[in-house]
N, C-alpha and C positions, 0 to 999 in steps of 0.2 A: 567019708562020703558025705555026711551031713554038713561037714565044714565046707567042702567044695561047693555043695549046692547053695549054701548060704552066701558064699563069696560071689557066686554068679548072680544070684538074685539082688545082692547089694550093688553090684556094678551096673546091672540093668536099670535099677531104680535111680542111680545117680546119673546115668546117661540120659534118662527121660527128663530129669529135673534140670540138667545143665543147659543154660541159655546158649552156649556155644554150639550145641548140637541141634537147637530148635531151628526150624525152617525160617529164612529171612522174609519179612513182610515187605511188600512193595509200598513205596511212598510216592505221593503225588506232589509235584512242584508246579506252582502256577506263576507264569511269567507274563507281565503286562508290557506290551509294546506300544510306545507312543509314536504315532506317525508324525515325522518332521514336516513343518510347513514348507511349502514350495518357495524356493529362493525368488526374491523379487526380480523382475525382468529389468535389466538396465535400459534406461532411456537414452537415446542418442541426442541429448540436449545440445551438444556441441557440433552436431553434424553440419558440414558445409563451412566451418570456420577456416580462415586462411591464416597460417602462422608466419608466412614469409612474404616479403615484398615481391611484387611482380615486376619483372624487367621485360619490356617489349622486345619483340624479335627484330626491331629496327636497330637495336644496339648490337654491334659486332662483339666478338669474344672479349677483345681488349676493353672496350667501353663497358660491357656488362660486368666484367671482373672488377673494374674500378668502382662502379656504382655499387655493386654488391658489397665490396669491402667498406666503402664509405658508409653505407647503411648499417652495416654491422658495427662500425665505430659510433654511429649515432645511438644505437641501442646501448652500447657500453656507457656512453656519456649520460644518457637520460636515466639509466638505471642507477648510476652512481649519484646523480643529482637527487633522485628520489630517496635513495638509501641514506644520503647525508642528512636529509630532512627527517627521515624516520628515526635516525640515531640521535640527532641533537634538537630537533624541533625548532621552535623560534628562539631558542637560546643561542643558536649559532650566530656568530658575528657576521658571517657571510650571508646567512638568511636575512638578518636585520638590515644589512646594507642594501639588499636588492628588493626585499618584500616588506620592509618596515615592520609594523605590528600586525600585519595581516595574518589570518588563519592559515595554517599549513595545508589544510585539506585540498584547496584548489591546485596549487602547483604539484602536489603529490599526484593528484588525479591526472593532470596533463602528462606528466612524465610517465606514469604507469600506463596510460592509454597508448602512448607510442611504444613503450617497451613490451607490453603484454596484450594489447588489444587486438581485435580482429583486423587483419590487414587486407581484407577485401576492399575493392574500390580504391586501391592505391597503386597506380601504374606509373612507371618511369620509362620514358621513351627517348629516342635519339634522332628521329627522322625530321624534326622541325616542321610539323604540319602547318604551323601558323606563320612560317617564314620570319621569325623574330631573331634567330641566332645570327643572321647576317648583320644585325645592327651592332654598332660599336659598343663594347662593354657588356653585351648580353651573354651571360654564362649559363643561363637556364631560366625557366619561368613556369609558373602554374598557368594552365590553359584557360582558367576562368570559365566563362559561359560556354566556350567552345567544347569543353570536356572537363567538368568539375573534378573528376577523379584523377586526372592526368597531369604529370609534370614532365617538362622537357628539359633534358640536360644537354647543353650546347658544348661544342668542342673547347671553348675557352676554359671550361671547368677542369678538363684534364691537364691543362697547362699550368694552372695557378693554385689548385687545391693542395693542401698538405695533409699528411696522415695525423691521427690523434697522438701517436707516440712522439710526434715532433712538437707537441704543445709546449709553449714557453721557449721554443727555439726560433731561429731566424730573427732575433731581436724583437719578437712579438711579446706584448703584454696585454692584459685584459683591458686596461683603461684606454690604451691608444691604438690597439690593433683592430683590424676588421674581423667581425665574427665569421665572415665567409672565407677567411684565410684557410680554415680547416674543413675537410669534407664533413666531419661529424656535425659541426654546428650549422654549416651551410644547408645540409639536408634536413636538419631539425627545423630550420626556418621554413624550408619549402613544405615540409609535412604539415606544419602548423597552419599553412594557408588552405589545405584541402578541407572542405566542409566536414567530412566524416571524422576529421581529427580535431580541428579548431572550432568546429560548430558555429562559425561566424562570430564567436565571442573573442577568441584570441586575435588581436589586431595590433597595429602599431600605435600605441598610445604615447610612446616616447620614440624619438628618432635616433638618438645616439646615447653614448655612455653618460654624459652629463645629465641629460634629461631623464634617463633611467634612474639615476641616483636621486634626483630631485623628486621624481614621481613616488619613489618609495617613502619619502618623508611627507609628502603632501596628499597623495591619493593612493595609498597602498592597496585599496580594493581593486584598482586598475593594474597595479604592478603584477598581481598574480595571474593576469591574463594578457600581459604585454609580451609580444613576440621577442623583442630585443632583450627584455628582462629575463625571460625564460632561457634564452641562449647564454647570456652573460653569466647568470648564476651557475648554470651547468658547467661552463668553462672554468670559472674561478674555483668552484668546489673541486672539480677534477684536478686542476693545476695544484691546488693547495694540499689535497689529500693523496694524490697519486703521482702526478708528474714530478713535483719537487716537494715531498712530504714535509708539512709544517711550515713551508715557505711560499710555494706557488710563484706566481708572477703577476700579481694584481697591478702593479705599476701605479704611477701618479699621472693624472691627466695633465698633458703638456699644454703650455700656453701656445698661442699661434706662432710666436717667434721661435719657441723651442721646437715646435713641430716642423717649421720650415727648415730649421737647422739640421734636424735629423734626416731630412730628405736628401741631404748631401752624403754620398757614400763615404765610409771611412777610408782613408788612404791605404790601410792595410787590408781592407776587404773591398777594393775598388771593383772587383769583378762580381761582387754579390750585392744586388739591390736590396734596399731596406724593406722590411716586412710591410710597412704601412704604405709604401709607394710602388711595390712590385706589381700589384694587380690594379687594372683600371677600374673605374666606377662600374658596378654591375647593376643590372636593372631586372625587374620582374613586375608582373601586374597583380593588382589586388582584386578582391571580389567585386568592388565597385568600378573596376576598369582603370583605377588610378595607377600610373606607372611609378614604382618606387625604385630609386637608384641609390646605391651605397658605395 
């Protein structure tokens, strides 16, 4: 009996001493919450920007489709011209040919402005409000003081313009062909006349291919803002890099005698007029009212 009592007392004592049987004590955990700063409110800095060219309702569906496609090709042309310069800088032989030793910043700027700039105040129309399209050789014109943001595209354009994918075709080459033979370069020319694009700085400091090449060697500071130079460089860079990679169609400037000889159609292609003689001289007005025909 004494042994049993001792065992019970021993068990009770061990139970009191055992931590497993002690009541659990509550613990307190402190959590610190940091309030997040409110997200900044986005500003509509680009509100009102126009990303596409506007074509006037006076253009029917067929005319509007051709103008839109031509403007799309202009963007392709100027983007490649810009990218060629960004890739090669003034080490490019094509760049040196057209811009001499001039800084690359200005031509990059003109091409980028057309490619990615705001296209507000750029309107293309077909209703000939100034009655110029009836004049022989007029395929379009900038409206000048009558409406500085507007360009008229005349019916002749739809007859004689070629698509960019035809660059180097039809016997055309850079040295001897007209820049307005293709929609892309013709519309580039017209865009450069609009004050919001050319800013009154881009002008005709050279009038033809020979003068463009000479200007690059004598006054390259004007080459980078010459309308013909900007067109010719874009065409030659695209022809060399894209149309016929590594070759292009730069051509060699023909003498007067050679040029007159090429005006005679080839006997095997008698039904196909030559590229340089197919289109009549075309005219447009400059900011100072001077009529320029090519």
